[in-house]
C-alpha positions in Angstrom: 6.6 -11.7 -35.7 7.2 -8.4 -37.7 3.7 -7.0 -36.3 5.0 -7.6 -32.8 8.2 -6.0 -33.6 6.5 -3.0 -35.0 4.4 -2.6 -32.0 7.4 -2.9 -29.5 8.9 0.5 -30.1 5.5 2.3 -29.1 5.0 0.5 -25.9 8.9 0.1 -25.2 8.7 2.6 -22.3 5.8 1.0 -20.3 4.1 -2.3 -20.6 0.9 -3.4 -18.4 1.8 -5.9 -15.8 0.6 -9.4 -16.9 -1.8 -9.4 -13.8 -3.6 -6.3 -15.3 -7.0 -7.3 -16.6 -7.6 -6.9 -20.3 -10.7 -4.7 -19.7 -8.9 -2.6 -17.3 -6.0 -2.1 -19.9 -8.5 -1.1 -22.5 -10.1 1.4 -20.2 -6.7 3.1 -19.3 -5.8 3.2 -22.9 -9.1 4.7 -23.7 -9.3 7.3 -21.0 -5.8 8.1 -19.9 -2.8 9.6 -22.2 -0.3 7.1 -23.1 2.5 8.7 -21.1 0.4 8.5 -17.9 -0.4 4.8 -18.1 2.4 3.8 -15.6 1.3 6.3 -13.2 -2.5 5.0 -13.5 -1.3 1.6 -12.8 0.7 2.7 -9.8 -2.3 4.5 -8.3 -4.5 1.4 -9.0 -2.3 -1.1 -7.5 -2.0 1.0 -4.3 1.0 -0.6 -2.7 0.0 0.6 0.8 -3.0 -1.8 0.7 -0.8 -4.5 -0.4 1.6 -3.7 2.4 -1.3 -3.8 4.9 -2.4 -7.2 3.5 1.1 -8.5 4.0 1.3 -7.1 7.5 -1.9 -8.9 8.5 -0.8 -12.3 7.2 2.7 -12.0 9.2 3.5 -12.0 13.0 2.0 -10.8 15.3 -1.3 -11.1 13.6 -0.9 -14.2 11.4 -4.6 -13.8 10.4 -6.2 -16.4 7.8 -6.8 -15.2 4.3 -10.7 -15.1 4.9 -10.2 -12.7 7.9 -7.9 -10.6 6.0 -10.2 -10.4 3.1 -13.1 -9.2 5.4 -10.8 -6.5 7.1 -9.5 -5.3 3.5 -13.3 -5.2 2.4 -13.9 -2.8 5.3 -10.8 -0.8 4.5 -11.8 -0.4 0.8 -15.6 0.0 1.4 -15.6 2.3 4.4 -12.3 4.1 4.2 -11.2 2.8 7.6 -7.9 4.3 8.8 -5.0 1.7 8.7 -4.6 2.0 12.7 -8.3 1.0 13.0 -7.7 -2.2 10.8 -4.5 -3.0 12.8 -6.4 -2.7 16.1 -9.2 -5.1 14.9 -6.4 -7.4 13.5 -4.9 -7.4 17.0 -8.4 -8.1 18.6 -8.9 -11.1 16.3 -5.3 -12.4 16.8 -6.1 -12.3 20.7 -9.2 -14.3 20.2 -7.3 -16.9 18.0 -4.6 -17.2 20.6 -7.2 -18.0 23.2 -8.0 -21.3 21.3 -4.7 -22.9 22.2 -5.0 -22.0 26.1 
């Protein structure tokens, strides 16, 4: 326990989220000054993309996870504009709604 207590003051200002992969933590620690670790995590998590994912799973789109994953892949890989992704989501939602008719 004394080792953990000794380490606590060093990292008291910022701790990596539990969801952060160990290898990523190691890279951040190696490449980025300690006082900037939190900023690096914020940049990497990119809340805008998480917000987009949440939007696609809610009304009016309500897309299944596999379709959201494909749209997000395009967003990440090809740098699509958010409006383009939402337009594609609208088209998919329209196709899905046709099944019930």
